[in-house]
N, C-alpha and C positions, 0 to 999 in steps of 0.2 A: 339527164346531164344538161347543164346550161350550154347554150350556143357559144362556142369559143370566140366568135367574132361578131360584134354588133355592127352590122353593115350600115345602119342609119347613122350611128355615131361616127363611123369612119367617113361616111360621105359628108357629114356636117363639118368634120375637122378638115377634110380636104378642100371643101368650098371656102372655109374661113382662111386657110393657108393661101389659096390662090388669090383671094381678094386682098389679103395683106401684101402678097408679093407684087400684085398689080399696082397697089398704092405706094408702097415703100421702096421697091427695088427697080421696077421697070421705068426709070426716069433718068434724065441727064444729070440731075443733082446727085443721085445715088452713084451713077457711073463715075462722076468726078470724085466723089468721096472714096470710092474703091481705088482710084488712081492715087489719091493722096495717101491712103493707107499703105499702098505698095511702096510709094516713094519714102514714106517715113520708116517703113521696115528696112528698106535697103540702107538708108542713112544710119539706122540703129545698128545694123550688122557691121557697117564700115567703122563706126565709132567704137563698137565692141572690140573689133580686132586691134584697134589702136590702144584702147584702155586696158585690155586684158593682160598684156605683158607687164604693165605698170602695177596693176593690182597684184599679180602673181609674184612679182619681185618683192613687193612690200609684205606679202603673206609669207614668203620664204625667209625673210629677214627677222620675223618675229619668233620669239621662243615658244615652245609648245604650250607653256602655261600662261601666255599673255591673254589678257581679257579681251583685247580687240581681235584676237584670232578668229573666234566663231563668227563675228560680224563680217570680217573680211571674207571668210569662206562663203557665207551666204551671198555677199555682194559679188564675188567672182562667179557664182553659179547663175545669178539673176542679172548679170550686167546688161545683156542685150534687152531683156524686157524692161529694165529700169530706164535705159536710154530711150527706148521706144515710148515709154509712158511719159517721160518728160517732154519729148518733142510733140507728142500727140496732145498733151495737156496745153502746151503753148498755142498750138494751132487751133484747137477747139475754143480756147479762151478768146483768141483774136476774132474768130468767126462770130462768136456770140456777142462780142463787143460791137461788132459791125451790124448787129441786129439781123443776122442771117441764120436764125435757128433751124430753118428747114434744110439749110445747106450743111448742117453739122449733126443731123440726126444719126446717121450711121457712125460718124466719128464719136459721138457721145456713147453709143452702145459699145464700140470698140474700146473706148477709154474705160468704161465700167468693167468690161471683161478683163482687160489687161490688169487693171488695179486689183480686181478680185484674185487673179492668178498670182500676182506678186505677193499679196498679203497671205494667201493660202499656202503658197510654196515656201515662203519664209517661215511661216508658223510650223509647217510640216517638217521642215529641216531640223527642228529640235528633236524629232524622233530618230533614235539611232538606227533602228531597223530600216534599211534602205527600201526594201520592197513595200513594207507597211507605210512608209513615208510617202512614196509615190502613189500608192493606191488611195490613201486618204486625200492627197492633194487632187488627184483626178476626180474622185467622187465628189468632193466638196466643190470643186470648180464647175463640174457638170451641173450640180444643183443650182449653184449661183448663176450660171449662164442661162439656164432655163428660166430662173426667176427674173433676171434682168431683161430677157427678151419676152417676158410675159407668156411663156410657153409651159410653165411648170404645171399648172392646173390641168390643161388639156392633155399633157403627157401622162400625168397621174391617172386621169380618167381612162385614157387609152390602155395603159398597162393593167389597170384593174379590170377592164372589160375582157382581157385575154385570160380566161380562167376555165378550169375544169373542176368537176365535183366528183369526189370519191366518197360516196355515202354522205355523211354529215360534214365531211372535210372539203372545203373549197380552196383550191390552190390557183392563184392568179400569178401573172408575170410580176406584178407589183409586190406580191407577197414573197415570191422567190428572191427578188432583188433585195428587199428589205431583210429577209432572212440571211442571205449571204453577207450583206454588209454588217448586220448585227453580229453574226457569228464570227466574222473576221476580226471586228473591233474587240469583242468580248474575249475571244481566245488570245488575241495579242495582249490585251490588258491582263489576262490571267497569267500568261507567260512572263510578262514584265514584272508583275507583282510577285510571282513565285521566285523569279531570279533575285529580286530585291530581298525577299525573306530568306532565301538560301544564303546570300552573302551575310545577312545579319546573324543567321544561325552559326555560320562558320566562325564568326567573331566571338562566339561564346566558348571560351577555352575550357570551361568546366565540363562540357560535353565531349564524349569520345568521338573520334572520326566516324565510327559506324553509326552512332546515334545521330550525328549531324547529317549524314547522307540519308538515313532513313526518314528523318523529319522532313528534309528537303523534298524527297520523292513523294511522300504522302501529301504534303502541302500542294505540290504541283498537280498530282492526280486529282485531288479534291477541288482545287480551283478550276481546272479544266472541265471537270464534270459539272460544276455549278455554272460555269460560263455557258456550256452547251445547253443546259436546261433553261437558263434564263433567256438565252437567245430564242429558243423555240417558243417560250411563253410570251416573249416580247412581241412576236409577230402574230400572236393569236392562235397558235396551234395547240389544240387540246391534246395533252400528253396521253390521256386515257384512250384516245382514238388510235394511237400508235402502239398500244401495248401488245396486241396480238402480232402486229407486223414486226415490231422490234424483237419480240420473243423468237419468231421464226428466223429472223436475220441473225440473232444472237446464237441460236442453235447451229446455224450453218457456219458462222464464224468460229464457233467453238471447235467444230471438227476440222476446219481448215487451218486454224491457228493454234493447234495444240502445242507446238514447240514454242511459239511466242508466249503463250500463257504459262507454259512450264518454266520458261526462263524468267518470266516476271515474278512468279511465285517463288522460284528458287532464289532470286535476288533479294526478295523480302526476308526469306529465311536466313540467308547469309548475314543480312544486316541485323536481324534480331538475335541470332546466336553468337554474333561477334567472332565467328571463326576466322574471318579475314577482314582486313580493313586497309584503307589507303596507307601506303608506306611499308606494308608487310612484304617480306621476301618469301616467295613460294616457289615450289617445284612441282610441276604437273607434267608427267611424262618427260619428253626431252626439253620442255620449256622451263627455264630458270630465270627469274627476274623479280622485280619489285612491282607491287600494285600501284598504278598511277591514279586510277579512278574506278569507282563502282557505278555501273550504269543500270538502267532498268532491264536490259536484255543481256549484257555482257560485262566482263571485267577487263579492263585495259592493263596488260602486263608488259612492262618495258624490260628488255634484256640488256646485258652488258654491251652487246654490239649495236645498240640503238634501235633494234627492231621492236615494234609495238604489236603484240599479239592481242586480239580481241577474243577472249575465251568465253563461250556461252556460260551463263550462270548454272545451267543444269549440269554441265561437266564438273563443276566444282562441288556439286552435291553428290553425284553418283560415282565419281572416280576418286581414288586415293590422292590426297594432296599433302605435300610436305610443306608445312609452314615453318620456316626457319626462325621466325620471330613471333610465334604465337603467344607464348607466355613471357618470354624475355628475349633479349638480343644475343644471349650467350650461346655460342655454337662451337662444338669440338670438331677439329679437322684431323685428318690422318695422312701420313706419308710413309711409304714402304722403302726401306734401305737394305741393301745386300752388300756384305763385305766378304773378303777372302777369309779362309779358315786360319790363316797366319795372323790375323788381327786379334787384339785383346778385346773381348766383349765388354769388359768393364770400361775400358778407355773409349770404346765406340759409343757407349751409352752417355758417358759424361760429355764428350765432345759434341754429340748430336744435340743434347739439351742446351748447351751453351750457345751453339750456332743458332738454334731456333729462337732463343731469347733476344738475339740481335735484330730480328725483324720487327719493325715498328708496330705493326698491327697485332702481333702475338702478345697475349696478355701475360703479365707476370704472376697474377693470381686469379684463377688457378694456373700454375706454371706448366711448362711442357714436361712430358715424361717420355721415356724411351724403354721399350721392352723387347726382349728376345722373343721372336714369334715362331721361328722354325729353323731346323738344321737341314738345309736343302742339299741337293747333290753336289753343288759347287760353291755354296755360299752359306754364311750365317745371315739369316733375315731378321731385321729389326722393324718394329712398328713405332714410329715417332708420332705422338699425339700432342696437340697444342690447341689453345682456345682463342677465339676472336669474339668481339662483341659488335661487329659492324658487317653482317652478312650482305647488306646492300652494296658493299664495296667489292663483292666478288669472292669466289672461293678458289678458282684455279690460279689466279694471280698470286695470292698469298702463299699457296702451296708451292708455287714455282720459286718465290723468293726464299722460302725456307730451304728448299732443296739446293738452291745456289749457295746459300750460306754453309750448308753441310758439305757441299763439294769443296769449297775453299778451306773449310776447317780440316777436313780429312786430308787434303793435299798438304796443308801445313804440318799436320801431325804424322804424316807418313802412313796413314791408314789406306790400305789398298781395297779398291772396289772389286767385287767379284765379277768374274766372267766365266763362261763354261770351259771346263778342262776335259780333255779326252786322252786316256793313256792306252796305248796299244801294247799288249803283252804277248810275246812270241815264246812259247814254252821251250822249243828246241830249234837250233839253227837249221835252216833249210839247206838241203843238198841239191845242188844244181849240176847235173851231169850232162855232158855234151854227147851227142850221138857220134859213133865212129864214122870216119870218112869212108865212103864207098870205094 
């Protein structure tokens, strides 16, 4: 195994750093420049506090679609660095005009660093992902700062010397940093590209929603896999050297992530057989609602009360699912009605059908029907059936509206609803005899 730390290299770098610090830092000119930098920073902070409300008011007054809005947003975020840069540029220019270059050495470095930060931060703000934007800005500025201070090559040499060897594979700190940066950038690029392609696929109205989701998920998985392999290849890692290791890790993950893999495969099966799709109204156990989205691991189902259930894909494969809109949106509903035996069954059937037709969501074709279902102990029972074509609008509410219409119609027609009757029959009068007085 290679020695992880090259002591001779470290000693050389340390001696060079001490010589540079003795020449460029430990002097009264450098101390004066530090004081100037501190004063300029305080002035920039004070100016930023005064200018920030003005820029914010101007930003709030612009409509969301205004062209100047992105520019003002970036200006509001970089207001203090910009003011600091302007003041520092003026002071550095004056010192150089006065032929005092040695008195502006540190100011020149600070000017270059702040300029690089402003340019990089403004460019990174074009990236919508906040985390990725900040990470790219920090990494780019760190590289620029090392290059400006002429420390990039020594730093690269130092990081490359911190290495270990695993067989033919050499892993150094530089390789790890390059791998992490490459992996993050490529994965972010793959996610951004897959998101763009998914939006384009959803714009193709010739494709069914299930096919759109399936194509989007396959593209996302493919792009992420390609980005991962390209990142490993870019940093010089031989993929064949990791074959055995990755196989062992894959076996362990296979046992530990059985449910995850099962849900993933189940999701692909659901998309391929088109048994459910976004917008379908389904019923799974006590859950009744419409499908909002299909994910790689779960299906999002929104109920009428606004709750969002995340149902694993495996449950939709292994359990009975009622899809109210699988082949079409036509759904038959039922309501039970009980009337007294004094009512005319023919009149009850006619009035119930006419009452159901008055509900807006009840279809006229096929129309409502009413049948006598049973002669119960205290009532004649009827089964009122009607059809709707918008199950996503709910089932209980439309049934309640139909029953209210039936109630009003029966009251108007004098039809009596049934309620339990009990008749007490005494075959012979009871004799109550009083005992004789003592």
